[in-house]
C-alpha positions in Angstrom: 31.7 -24.8 -15.6 35.1 -24.4 -17.2 34.9 -24.0 -21.0 35.8 -27.2 -23.0 38.5 -26.4 -25.5 39.3 -28.1 -28.7 42.8 -29.4 -29.4 44.5 -27.3 -32.1 44.8 -28.5 -35.7 41.5 -30.2 -36.1 38.4 -28.7 -37.7 35.4 -28.3 -35.4 32.4 -30.3 -36.5 29.0 -29.9 -34.9 26.5 -32.8 -35.1 23.1 -31.5 -34.3 20.4 -34.0 -33.3 17.0 -32.3 -32.7 15.2 -35.6 -32.9 16.5 -37.5 -29.9 14.2 -37.9 -26.9 17.1 -38.0 -24.5 20.9 -37.6 -24.6 22.8 -40.7 -25.8 26.4 -41.8 -25.8 28.6 -44.8 -26.6 27.7 -46.8 -23.5 24.1 -46.8 -24.8 25.1 -49.0 -27.7 26.2 -51.7 -25.3 23.2 -51.5 -23.0 20.5 -51.5 -25.7 17.5 -49.4 -26.4 19.3 -47.2 -28.9 18.0 -46.8 -32.5 20.1 -47.4 -35.6 20.4 -43.7 -36.4 21.9 -42.9 -33.0 24.2 -45.8 -33.1 25.4 -44.8 -36.6 26.0 -41.2 -35.4 28.1 -42.4 -32.5 30.1 -44.9 -34.6 30.9 -42.3 -37.3 31.8 -39.6 -34.8 34.1 -42.0 -32.9 35.9 -43.0 -36.1 36.3 -39.3 -37.1 37.6 -38.2 -33.7 41.3 -38.5 -34.5 40.9 -36.1 -37.4 38.1 -33.8 -36.4 36.9 -32.1 -33.2 33.4 -33.4 -32.9 30.7 -31.8 -30.7 27.2 -33.3 -30.4 24.2 -31.2 -29.7 21.4 -33.5 -28.6 17.7 -32.8 -27.9 16.8 -34.2 -24.4 20.3 -33.8 -23.0 20.7 -31.7 -19.9 24.4 -32.1 -19.1 27.7 -31.5 -20.8 30.6 -34.0 -20.8 33.4 -35.5 -22.8 33.0 -38.8 -24.6 34.9 -41.1 -26.8 32.6 -39.9 -29.6 33.3 -36.2 -28.9 31.8 -33.5 -26.7 28.2 -34.0 -25.6 26.1 -30.9 -25.1 22.4 -29.9 -24.8 20.7 -28.9 -28.1 20.1 -25.3 -27.1 23.9 -24.6 -26.9 24.2 -24.9 -30.6 22.6 -21.5 -30.9 24.9 -19.8 -28.4 28.4 -20.9 -29.2 31.0 -19.8 -31.8 30.6 -21.0 -35.4 32.0 -24.5 -36.1 33.7 -25.3 -39.4 30.9 -27.6 -40.5 27.4 -28.4 -39.2 25.7 -31.8 -39.7 22.0 -31.8 -38.9 20.1 -35.1 -38.3 16.8 -35.5 -40.2 15.2 -32.1 -39.4 15.5 -30.0 -42.5 13.9 -26.9 -40.9 16.5 -26.9 -38.2 19.2 -27.0 -41.0 17.5 -24.0 -42.6 17.4 -22.1 -39.3 21.1 -22.8 -38.7 21.9 -21.5 -42.2 20.6 -18.1 -41.1 22.9 -18.1 -38.2 25.9 -19.5 -40.1 25.6 -18.1 -43.6 29.2 -19.0 -44.6 29.5 -22.5 -43.1 29.0 -25.8 -44.9 25.8 -27.4 -43.6 24.8 -31.0 -44.3 21.4 -32.6 -43.7 22.1 -36.2 -42.7 18.8 -37.9 -43.6 17.9 -41.3 -42.2 14.2 -41.2 -43.1 11.9 -40.9 -46.1 10.2 -37.5 -45.7 6.4 -37.4 -45.6 4.2 -35.6 -48.1 4.0 -32.5 -45.9 7.8 -32.0 -46.5 7.6 -31.4 -50.3 8.9 -27.8 -49.9 12.1 -29.0 -48.4 13.9 -29.5 -51.7 13.5 -25.8 -52.8 14.4 -24.6 -49.3 17.5 -26.7 -49.0 18.6 -25.8 -52.6 18.2 -22.1 -51.9 20.1 -22.4 -48.6 23.0 -24.3 -50.2 22.6 -27.3 -47.9 23.7 -30.8 -49.1 21.7 -33.8 -48.2 23.5 -37.0 -47.1 21.4 -40.1 -47.8 22.2 -43.5 -46.4 21.7 -45.7 -49.5 21.4 -45.2 -53.3 17.8 -46.3 -53.0 17.2 -43.6 -50.4 18.8 -41.0 -52.7 16.8 -42.1 -55.7 13.5 -42.0 -53.8 14.3 -38.6 -52.3 15.1 -37.2 -55.8 11.8 -38.5 -57.2 9.9 -37.1 -54.2 11.4 -33.6 -54.5 11.4 -33.2 -58.3 14.2 -32.3 -60.6 13.6 -28.6 -60.5 13.9 -28.3 -56.7 16.7 -30.7 -56.1 19.5 -29.9 -53.6 22.9 -31.6 -53.8 22.5 -35.2 -52.7 25.4 -37.5 -51.6 25.2 -41.1 -50.5 27.2 -42.5 -47.5 26.2 -45.8 -46.1 25.6 -46.5 -42.4 28.6 -48.2 -40.8 28.9 -51.8 -39.5 30.9 -52.5 -36.4 34.2 -53.8 -37.8 34.3 -56.5 -35.1 31.3 -58.3 -36.5 32.1 -61.6 -38.2 30.7 -65.2 -38.3 31.6 -67.7 -35.7 30.9 -71.4 -35.0 27.8 -71.0 -32.8 25.3 -73.6 -33.9 22.1 -72.3 -35.3 18.6 -73.5 -34.2 16.7 -74.5 -37.4 13.4 -73.8 -35.6 14.2 -70.3 -34.3 13.5 -67.1 -36.3 14.4 -63.6 -35.1 12.7 -60.3 -35.5 15.0 -57.5 -34.2 13.4 -54.1 -34.9 11.0 -51.7 -33.3 7.4 -53.0 -33.6 6.3 -50.2 -35.9 8.5 -51.7 -38.5 5.9 -54.3 -39.6 5.8 -56.5 -36.6 2.0 -56.9 -36.9 2.4 -58.3 -40.4 5.3 -60.5 -39.4 3.1 -62.0 -36.7 0.6 -62.9 -39.4 3.3 -64.4 -41.7 4.7 -66.4 -38.8 1.3 -67.8 -37.8 0.8 -69.0 -41.4 4.3 -70.6 -41.4 3.5 -72.5 -38.1 0.6 -74.3 -39.8 3.1 -76.3 -41.8 6.1 -76.0 -39.4 4.6 -76.2 -35.9 8.0 -76.4 -34.2 9.0 -72.9 -35.3 9.5 -70.2 -32.8 9.9 -66.4 -33.3 12.1 -64.4 -30.9 11.3 -60.7 -30.9 14.0 -58.3 -29.8 12.3 -54.9 -29.3 14.6 -52.0 -28.6 11.8 -50.4 -26.6 11.9 -46.8 -27.8 8.4 -46.9 -29.3 5.2 -48.5 -28.1 3.1 -49.9 -31.0 -0.1 -51.9 -31.4 0.7 -55.2 -33.1 -2.5 -57.1 -32.7 -2.8 -60.7 -31.5 0.4 -62.5 -30.6 0.7 -66.0 -32.3 1.7 -69.1 -30.4 5.4 -69.7 -30.6 6.5 -66.0 -30.0 9.1 -65.3 -27.4 9.6 -61.7 -26.4 13.3 -60.9 -25.5 12.8 -57.2 -24.6 15.5 -54.6 -25.1 18.9 -56.3 -25.5 22.4 -55.0 -25.4 24.1 -55.0 -28.7 26.3 -57.9 -27.7 23.2 -59.9 -26.6 21.4 -59.1 -29.9 24.3 -60.3 -32.0 24.3 -63.5 -29.9 20.6 -64.0 -30.8 21.4 -63.4 -34.5 24.1 -66.1 -34.4 21.7 -68.5 -32.8 18.7 -68.0 -35.1 18.1 -69.7 -38.4 17.5 -66.3 -40.0 16.4 -62.7 -39.3 12.7 -62.9 -40.2 11.7 -59.7 -41.8 9.4 -60.3 -44.9 7.1 -57.4 -43.9 5.8 -55.3 -46.8 4.9 -52.0 -45.3 7.8 -50.3 -43.6 10.5 -49.1 -46.1 14.0 -49.0 -44.7 16.4 -46.3 -45.9 19.3 -48.6 -45.0 18.3 -51.3 -42.5 21.3 -51.6 -40.2 20.0 -54.8 -38.5 19.8 -56.5 -41.9 23.4 -55.7 -42.6 24.5 -56.7 -39.1 22.8 -60.1 -39.5 24.6 -60.8 -42.7 27.9 -59.6 -41.2 27.7 -62.4 -38.6 26.7 -65.0 -41.2 22.9 -65.0 -40.5 20.7 -65.0 -43.5 17.9 -62.4 -43.8 14.4 -63.3 -45.1 13.3 -59.9 -46.4 10.6 -58.6 -48.8 12.7 -57.6 -51.9 10.5 -54.9 -53.3 10.5 -52.4 -50.4 12.8 -49.5 -49.5 16.5 -50.3 -49.7 16.1 -54.0 -48.9 17.4 -55.2 -52.3 20.4 -52.9 -52.1 21.4 -53.8 -48.5 20.5 -57.5 -48.9 22.0 -58.0 -52.3 21.8 -61.8 -52.3 18.6 -62.7 -54.3 18.2 -65.9 -52.3 17.5 -63.9 -49.2 14.7 -61.9 -50.9 11.1 -63.1 -51.2 7.7 -61.7 -52.1 6.3 -61.0 -48.7 2.8 -61.3 -50.0 3.3 -64.9 -51.0 3.1 -67.3 -48.1 4.1 -70.3 -50.2 7.4 -68.6 -51.2 8.2 -67.7 -47.6 7.4 -71.3 -46.5 9.6 -72.8 -49.3 12.5 -70.6 -48.4 12.3 -71.5 -44.7 12.1 -75.2 -45.5 15.1 -75.0 -47.7 17.2 -73.0 -45.2 16.3 -75.5 -42.4 18.0 -78.1 -44.5 21.0 -76.0 -45.7 21.3 -72.4 -44.6 22.9 -70.1 -47.2 26.4 -68.7 -46.7 26.2 -64.9 -46.3 28.7 -62.2 -45.6 28.8 -58.4 -45.1 29.1 -56.0 -47.9 32.6 -54.5 -47.6 31.2 -51.0 -48.4 29.4 -51.0 -45.0 32.5 -51.4 -42.8 33.1 -48.5 -40.4 36.6 -47.9 -41.8 35.4 -47.3 -45.3 32.4 -45.3 -44.2 34.5 -43.1 -42.0 36.9 -42.5 -44.8 34.1 -41.2 -47.0 33.0 -38.9 -44.3 36.5 -37.6 -43.8 37.0 -36.9 -47.4 33.7 -35.0 -47.5 34.5 -32.9 -44.5 38.1 -32.2 -45.7 36.7 -30.8 -48.9 34.1 -28.8 -47.1 36.6 -27.2 -44.8 39.7 -26.7 -47.0 38.5 -23.5 -48.6 36.7 -22.0 -45.6 38.1 -20.5 -42.4 38.1 -22.8 -39.4 36.8 -21.3 -36.2 37.4 -23.0 -32.9 34.5 -23.8 -30.6 35.0 -23.0 -26.9 
């Protein structure tokens, strides 16, 4: 295969995803089944393409090709090629440490989209010693990470939000006051949501709950209440259409903490309110409107909010800080600063 060469004048950026189960690309956003992390990576890379030469190294990918988001290559090639100007590693801090040994002079960022588990407490000291900066996706995420790692073992931490598609906006599609929507993987509290919905239906028997499952993880959710409709894996366009139709995104679960919660931000962007448990993860930061936040442990509060919204849904909008243009600009400034004092080597 002929070597793929970068155009001159743009710094070479390597995005390393050791977590993906298969290669992914921009068309996967449209067809569905893609997680929020992968969609975020593709949107940011696409927006940065005019300024930087982006190459993705993805676990589970077997082929190499060009994309609107950059060059797509198998993960193992990251160990064989020339040194990029900057490396960005998705979630796996041990991979970032390993790459530091191979690239001692290059800026390396750990783009974290998860809350690390207890077995990862050593990551702070290791990242600090390796001079690796962590990119968190919300202020809540950064605060929780700092508390988890401890002040003495804290690497540099920067916050850059996940991006919203700039094309999302409210329209005049009528909402069904009896239709709720859950649009996440089932491990994100769907079993609890089923229980909350079943309690709601005792007072509001006409309610239905549509469940859009991206399908990338099988999860036991227990008994399915009456009134639940499974939509399966939807394209992004079809999912947004479901959001526009529903009374609200129904997400008052109290167990799965989001570091950002892209689907919450997307719902608000198209004018759909989100019923979310306020005291969990980044929910209160991403869903800033207090009227959309409830105590998920309180069935009466959930019922009262749904009743009120059926009469008069709240007017909600996107947080401007989440738009792709603003997010991409923050990434561009970060990468410009990272490369301006270091030699830029071209990847072939």
